[in-house]
C-alpha positions as CSV (number, residue, x, y, z in Angstrom):
1,R,-47.2,8.7,113.7
2,P,-47.7,12.6,113.2
3,V,-44.7,14.6,112.4
4,R,-46.0,18.1,113.7
5,P,-45.7,17.3,117.5
6,Y,-42.0,16.1,117.3
7,L,-41.3,19.2,115.3
8,L,-42.7,21.6,117.7
9,D,-41.6,20.0,121.1
10,G,-38.4,21.9,120.5
11,S,-35.9,18.9,121.3
12,A,-34.6,18.8,117.6
13,I,-33.6,22.4,118.2
14,V,-31.9,21.7,121.5
15,T,-30.2,18.5,120.0
16,A,-28.8,20.8,116.9
17,M,-27.7,23.6,119.1
18,L,-25.8,21.2,121.3
19,L,-24.3,19.7,118.2
20,A,-23.4,23.1,116.9
21,F,-21.6,23.9,119.9
22,A,-19.5,20.9,119.5
23,I,-18.4,21.2,116.2
24,P,-15.8,23.7,114.4
25,P,-17.7,26.7,113.6
26,Y,-16.5,26.7,109.8
27,S,-17.4,23.4,109.3
28,P,-19.3,22.8,105.7
29,W,-23.0,22.6,106.0
30,W,-23.3,19.2,105.1
31,L,-21.5,18.3,108.2
32,L,-23.8,19.7,110.4
33,L,-26.8,18.4,108.4
34,C,-25.3,14.7,108.7
35,G,-24.6,15.1,112.3
36,C,-28.2,16.2,113.0
37,F,-29.5,13.2,110.8
38,F,-27.9,10.7,112.9
39,A,-28.7,12.4,116.3
40,I,-32.3,13.0,115.6
41,I,-33.4,10.1,113.2
42,I,-30.9,7.3,114.1
43,A,-30.3,7.9,117.8
44,K,-33.7,9.1,118.9
45,H,-36.6,8.4,116.7
46,L,-35.6,4.9,115.6
47,F,-35.8,4.2,119.5
48,G,-39.3,5.7,119.8
49,G,-38.8,9.4,119.9
50,L,-38.3,11.6,122.9
51,G,-38.2,9.9,126.1
52,Y,-37.4,6.5,124.6
53,N,-33.8,7.0,123.5
54,P,-30.9,5.4,125.6
55,F,-28.2,7.5,124.2
56,N,-27.6,11.2,124.2
57,P,-28.6,12.1,120.5
58,A,-26.4,15.0,120.1
59,M,-23.3,13.1,121.5
60,V,-24.1,10.2,118.9
61,G,-24.1,12.7,116.0
62,Y,-20.9,14.2,117.2
63,A,-19.2,10.8,117.8
64,V,-20.5,9.7,114.1
65,L,-18.9,13.0,112.7
66,L,-15.9,12.5,114.7
67,I,-15.0,9.1,113.5
68,S,-16.1,9.7,109.9
69,F,-14.8,13.3,109.2
70,P,-11.8,13.7,111.6
71,V,-10.2,16.5,109.6
72,N,-13.1,18.8,109.5
73,M,-13.9,18.0,113.2
74,T,-10.5,18.9,114.4
75,S,-9.8,22.3,112.4
76,W,-10.7,24.8,114.8
77,V,-10.2,28.4,114.3
78,L,-7.3,29.9,115.9
79,P,-8.7,33.4,117.8
80,L,-5.5,35.1,117.0
81,S,-6.0,34.8,113.5
82,L,-9.3,36.3,113.3
83,E,-7.2,39.8,113.7
84,S,-5.5,39.4,110.4
85,F,-8.8,37.7,108.6
86,P,-11.7,39.5,110.4
87,H,-15.1,37.5,109.2
88,D,-18.4,39.0,109.5
89,L,-21.6,37.0,109.1
90,S,-21.6,37.1,105.4
91,N,-17.8,35.8,105.1
92,T,-18.7,33.0,107.6
93,L,-21.9,31.9,105.7
94,S,-19.9,32.0,102.5
95,L,-17.3,29.9,104.1
96,V,-19.6,27.5,105.7
97,F,-21.6,26.9,102.3
98,T,-19.0,27.5,99.6
99,G,-15.6,26.9,101.4
100,H,-14.2,30.2,100.2
101,L,-14.3,33.8,101.4
102,L,-16.5,36.4,99.3
103,D,-13.6,37.3,97.5
104,G,-12.9,33.8,96.3
105,T,-10.1,33.2,98.6
106,P,-10.2,29.7,100.0
107,I,-9.8,28.7,103.5
108,L,-6.2,29.5,104.7
109,D,-4.2,27.0,106.8
110,A,-3.4,29.8,108.9
111,L,-6.8,30.3,110.0
112,T,-7.7,26.9,111.5
113,M,-5.6,24.6,113.4
114,A,-6.0,21.9,116.1
115,S,-7.5,22.2,119.4
116,P,-5.5,23.0,122.7
117,L,-6.1,19.5,123.7
118,D,-5.0,18.0,120.5
119,T,-1.9,20.3,120.3
120,L,-0.9,19.2,123.8
121,K,-1.1,15.7,122.9
122,T,0.9,16.0,119.7
123,E,3.7,17.9,121.7
124,L,3.5,15.3,124.4
125,R,4.1,12.4,121.9
126,L,7.0,14.6,120.8
127,K,8.6,14.2,123.8
128,H,8.2,17.8,124.6
129,T,6.9,18.8,128.4
130,V,3.7,20.5,129.4
131,V,5.6,23.9,129.9
132,E,7.4,23.5,126.6
133,A,3.9,22.9,124.9
134,F,2.3,25.9,126.5
135,T,5.3,28.4,125.5
136,S,5.9,27.2,122.3
137,N,2.4,27.7,121.0
138,D,0.2,31.1,120.8
139,L,-3.3,29.3,121.3
140,Y,-2.6,28.8,125.2
141,G,-3.8,31.5,127.6
142,F,-3.8,31.6,131.4
143,V,-5.0,28.1,132.4
144,G,-6.4,26.8,129.1
145,G,-6.8,27.7,125.4
146,I,-7.1,31.4,124.3
147,G,-10.8,32.0,123.7
148,W,-11.8,28.5,125.1
149,E,-11.4,30.0,128.7
150,W,-13.9,32.4,128.1
151,V,-16.3,30.0,126.3
152,N,-16.0,27.6,129.3
153,L,-16.7,30.5,131.7
154,A,-19.6,31.5,130.0
155,I,-21.1,28.1,130.0
156,L,-20.2,27.5,133.4
157,A,-22.7,30.8,134.2
158,G,-25.2,29.3,132.1
159,G,-24.9,26.1,134.1
160,L,-25.3,27.8,137.0
161,W,-28.6,29.6,136.0
162,L,-30.1,26.3,135.4
163,L,-29.3,25.1,138.6
164,H,-30.7,28.6,140.0
165,K,-33.7,27.6,138.0
166,R,-33.9,24.0,139.3
167,I,-33.8,22.9,135.7
168,I,-31.0,20.4,136.7
169,T,-29.5,19.2,139.8
170,W,-26.0,19.6,141.1
171,H,-25.0,15.9,141.3
172,I,-23.9,15.2,137.6
173,P,-22.0,18.3,137.2
174,V,-20.3,18.1,140.5
175,G,-19.7,14.6,140.0
176,L,-18.1,15.1,136.6
177,M,-16.0,17.9,137.4
178,A,-14.9,16.1,140.8
179,G,-13.9,13.1,138.7
180,M,-12.0,14.7,135.8
181,G,-10.5,17.3,138.6
182,L,-9.4,14.4,140.8
183,I,-7.8,12.2,138.2
184,A,-6.1,15.1,136.6
185,F,-4.6,16.3,140.1
186,M,-3.2,12.8,140.8
187,F,-1.4,12.5,137.5
188,N,-0.1,16.0,137.7
189,L,1.0,15.4,141.2
190,I,2.8,12.3,140.3
191,D,4.6,14.0,137.0
192,S,3.9,17.6,136.1
193,T,6.0,17.9,133.1
194,H,3.7,15.3,131.3
195,Y,0.3,15.7,132.7
196,A,-1.5,19.0,132.8
197,S,-3.0,20.5,135.8
198,P,-6.7,19.9,136.5
199,F,-7.4,23.6,135.9
200,F,-6.5,23.2,132.2
201,H,-8.8,20.2,131.8
202,L,-11.6,21.9,133.5
203,S,-11.2,25.1,131.3
204,V,-10.7,23.4,127.5
205,G,-12.7,21.2,125.5
206,A,-16.1,20.3,126.2
207,T,-16.0,19.9,130.0
208,M,-18.4,22.6,131.2
209,L,-20.7,21.8,128.3
210,G,-20.6,18.2,129.1
211,A,-20.9,18.7,132.9
212,F,-24.2,21.3,132.5
213,F,-26.0,20.6,129.3
214,I,-24.9,17.0,128.1
215,A,-24.6,14.7,130.9
216,T,-27.6,16.2,132.6
217,D,-29.8,14.9,129.9
218,P,-32.8,13.6,132.0
219,V,-33.6,11.0,129.4
220,T,-30.2,9.3,129.1
221,A,-28.8,10.0,132.7
222,C,-29.3,8.4,136.0
223,T,-32.4,9.2,138.1
224,S,-31.6,8.6,141.7
225,N,-29.1,11.3,143.4
226,P,-26.4,9.0,144.3
227,A,-26.4,7.3,141.1
228,R,-26.1,10.7,139.3
229,V,-23.1,11.5,141.4
230,V,-21.3,8.1,140.4
231,Y,-22.5,8.6,136.8
232,G,-20.9,12.2,136.5
233,F,-17.8,11.2,138.1
234,L,-17.2,8.1,136.1
235,I,-17.8,10.5,133.0
236,G,-15.1,12.7,134.1
237,I,-12.6,9.7,134.8
238,L,-13.3,8.3,131.2
239,A,-13.0,11.6,129.4
240,Y,-9.8,12.4,131.0
241,I,-8.5,8.7,130.0
242,I,-9.5,9.2,126.5
243,R,-8.0,12.7,126.2
244,T,-4.6,11.7,127.5
245,W,-4.2,8.2,126.1
246,G,-6.8,7.8,123.5
247,G,-6.9,8.8,119.8
248,Y,-9.5,11.5,119.9
249,P,-8.7,15.1,121.5
250,D,-11.8,15.3,123.6
251,G,-13.3,12.6,125.6
252,I,-16.6,14.0,126.9
253,A,-18.9,12.5,124.1
254,F,-17.4,9.1,124.4
255,G,-17.5,9.3,128.2
256,V,-21.2,10.1,128.2
257,L,-22.4,7.6,125.6
258,L,-20.4,4.7,127.7
259,M,-22.1,5.8,130.9
260,N,-25.5,6.1,129.1
261,M,-25.3,2.4,128.8
262,A,-24.5,2.0,132.4
263,A,-27.1,4.2,133.8
264,P,-29.6,1.6,134.4
265,T,-27.4,-0.6,136.2
266,L,-26.4,2.4,138.6
267,D,-30.0,3.2,139.1
268,Y,-30.5,-0.5,140.0
269,Y,-27.8,-0.6,142.5
270,L,-28.0,2.8,144.0
271,Q,-31.4,3.2,144.6
272,P,-32.6,5.2,147.5
273,R,-33.9,3.7,150.5
274,V,-37.5,3.6,150.8
275,F,-39.0,5.8,153.3
276,G,-40.4,4.7,156.5
277,H,-39.3,1.0,155.6
278,R,-37.3,0.6,159.0
279,R,-40.0,2.5,160.8
280,G,-42.8,-0.1,159.8
281,K,-40.5,-2.9,160.6
282,K,-40.2,-1.4,164.3
283,H,-44.1,-0.8,164.6
284,K,-44.5,-4.4,163.5
285,H,-42.2,-5.7,166.2
286,R,-43.8,-3.6,168.7
287,S,-47.3,-4.5,167.8
288,K,-46.4,-8.2,168.1
289,K,-44.7,-7.6,171.7
290,S,-47.9,-5.9,172.6
């Protein structure tokens, strides 16, 4: 098949951008290259290209990277460390392509650390409470992680713009946030010392990115509105389960991939009623009567 149309349709750029959002910013260049290869070549074009892939390509690439290179994928930048080690574009490119700063200094351990979700999970396994975890670490802000709150608010604003432009519908984002918020509220209500509030789970990790930009992929998501709500709701529940009891810091990607498999089944059982079906039956009954 000709390559040019697939390079110019913009889908590869969208996949790469979503994948770039999901990995730490100082990851080596080959990490993103491997992720894009699995996302575009394996997850999309081996199934027939755009419109035929059953799984979200960006999340396939992310899942492969997370399983294969867990250290690189969990070394996030601590925002407060940037005050001591300010990085401009040249230093950032040097870190990405060489692993060192321009003066030859290697990446310092103080510059990167685990994400707020991963740190909270570690603290809870050490028998600390949620409050103790929040007060003993400098990476937590008002309701979530420092810096992560603003990123999620910015992504929320972008998602609302997509809704305003009618590029996506509200069903999947509302369903996902409702599913995660409801189960987080239930467990927080049962034991607030070991389960964080729903506001925390909505403001950290890839919640907003998944709700508005990943789960709403028209190719791999459900098509009917009732199925979309259930689809998003179950992604939120699965993501919370993986976050809380699973071995990975965030569960959005795995929740999306699992529900990609269930999307055809949901569409089959939650089909909208055919318009005018009952009315036709009544008309047929009346004609027989007459």
